[in-house]
C-alpha positions as CSV (number, residue, x, y, z in Angstrom):
1,M,-123.2,24.6,145.5
2,T,-119.9,24.6,144.3
3,R,-117.7,27.0,145.9
4,S,-116.7,27.2,149.7
5,L,-119.6,29.2,152.1
6,T,-118.0,31.6,153.6
7,D,-119.1,33.7,157.4
8,A,-120.7,35.8,155.7
9,D,-122.6,33.6,153.5
10,L,-124.0,32.2,156.4
11,E,-124.3,35.5,158.8
12,A,-126.7,35.9,155.5
13,Y,-128.0,32.4,155.6
14,L,-129.2,33.3,159.1
15,D,-130.8,36.4,158.3
16,E,-132.8,35.0,156.2
17,A,-131.3,37.2,153.0
18,L,-130.0,35.7,150.5
19,A,-133.1,34.1,147.5
20,P,-134.7,31.7,148.1
21,S,-132.8,29.2,146.3
22,E,-129.2,31.0,147.7
23,M,-130.9,30.0,151.0
24,A,-132.5,25.9,149.6
25,A,-128.8,25.3,148.7
26,I,-127.3,26.6,151.9
27,E,-129.7,24.5,153.5
28,A,-128.6,21.4,151.5
29,E,-124.8,22.0,152.1
30,L,-125.2,22.5,156.0
31,R,-127.0,18.4,155.2
32,S,-124.6,17.0,154.2
33,H,-121.3,18.9,155.6
34,P,-120.8,18.6,159.8
35,H,-117.9,20.8,159.8
36,L,-120.5,23.5,157.7
37,L,-122.9,23.2,160.8
38,K,-119.7,23.9,163.2
39,Q,-119.2,27.2,161.3
40,L,-122.5,27.7,161.9
41,A,-123.2,27.4,165.1
42,R,-119.4,29.4,165.7
43,I,-121.5,32.4,164.3
44,H,-124.8,32.4,166.3
45,G,-122.7,31.9,169.0
46,R,-120.2,34.3,168.1
47,R,-123.9,36.4,167.7
48,D,-125.4,35.7,171.0
49,A,-122.3,36.3,172.6
50,G,-123.0,39.9,171.6
51,L,-119.4,39.7,168.9
52,H,-121.8,42.4,166.4
53,S,-120.1,45.1,163.5
54,L,-121.8,47.8,162.3
55,G,-122.5,46.6,159.6
56,E,-124.0,42.7,160.8
57,I,-126.0,45.5,163.6
58,W,-127.2,47.2,160.5
59,R,-128.4,44.4,158.1
60,R,-129.9,42.6,161.2
61,H,-131.9,45.2,162.1
62,R,-132.6,45.9,158.4
63,L,-132.4,49.8,159.4
64,S,-132.3,50.2,155.1
65,C,-135.1,49.0,155.2
66,P,-138.3,51.6,154.4
67,T,-141.0,51.5,156.7
68,R,-144.5,49.7,156.1
69,Q,-145.7,53.1,156.2
70,Q,-143.2,54.7,153.6
71,M,-144.1,51.5,151.6
72,G,-148.3,52.3,151.9
73,S,-147.2,56.1,151.0
74,F,-145.0,54.9,147.8
75,L,-148.0,52.5,146.8
76,L,-150.0,55.5,147.0
77,G,-147.9,57.8,144.9
78,V,-147.5,60.6,147.7
79,L,-143.8,60.3,148.0
80,D,-141.5,62.7,146.8
81,D,-139.4,62.0,143.9
82,E,-135.8,60.7,146.5
83,Q,-138.5,59.2,148.8
84,A,-140.1,56.6,145.6
85,A,-136.8,56.5,144.2
86,Y,-134.3,54.7,147.0
87,I,-137.7,52.4,147.5
88,R,-138.0,51.0,144.5
89,F,-133.6,51.2,144.4
90,H,-134.4,48.6,147.6
91,L,-136.8,46.4,146.2
92,E,-135.3,46.2,142.8
93,V,-131.7,46.5,143.2
94,V,-131.6,45.5,146.5
95,A,-134.3,43.4,146.4
96,C,-134.7,43.2,150.1
97,R,-136.9,40.1,150.6
98,L,-138.9,41.3,153.4
99,C,-139.5,44.4,151.5
100,H,-141.0,42.4,148.8
101,A,-143.0,40.3,151.2
102,N,-144.6,43.4,152.8
103,M,-145.0,45.0,149.4
104,E,-147.0,43.1,147.8
105,D,-149.0,42.5,151.3
106,L,-149.5,45.7,151.3
107,R,-150.9,45.6,148.1
108,Q,-153.3,42.8,148.0
109,R,-154.4,45.2,150.9
110,Q,-155.3,48.8,149.2
111,A,-156.7,45.6,146.0
112,E,-159.5,44.0,148.4
113,S,-162.7,44.9,148.6
114,D,-164.1,46.9,151.5
115,E,-166.6,44.0,152.6
116,A,-163.5,42.3,153.1
117,T,-161.9,44.4,154.5
118,V,-164.8,44.8,157.4
119,V,-164.5,41.3,157.8
120,R,-161.2,41.0,158.3
121,R,-161.2,43.7,161.0
122,K,-164.3,42.5,162.4
123,K,-162.2,39.1,162.9
124,Y,-159.2,41.3,164.4
125,F,-162.5,42.4,167.2
126,N,-163.4,39.0,167.6
127,S,-160.5,37.1,168.3
128,S,-159.6,40.1,170.5
129,A,-162.5,41.1,172.4
130,G,-161.5,39.2,175.2
131,Y,-159.1,40.9,176.4
132,L,-161.0,44.4,176.5
133,Q,-162.2,45.1,180.2
134,R,-164.8,46.7,180.8
135,P,-165.2,49.5,182.7
């Protein structure tokens, strides 16, 4: 990485809000430059102390991300044009990694067979059956 890293770069790194190649490049820089580790520790300490800007809160809590339910409705094609356009924008222009992962998971769930769905649900039930109390 040829440019110097700003606090904003390191905050995005902490939030995992960068492309994988950028995350890897920053991690390599952190490993080879102790002053960047100190800068990262300072940022992390500030966050733990509760000193946040409105922008930081917005990014950290992903307030602009559509919900999983909205993305499922998008896949089903039942959203109005404005909501669908926003989700397309969020995925294609903003390129939110968390939302891309959610969308890929929803696509896989949509594509799986009914038998696979029954097997998955049975595994979930069996893994939690011991926690259910009998009346």
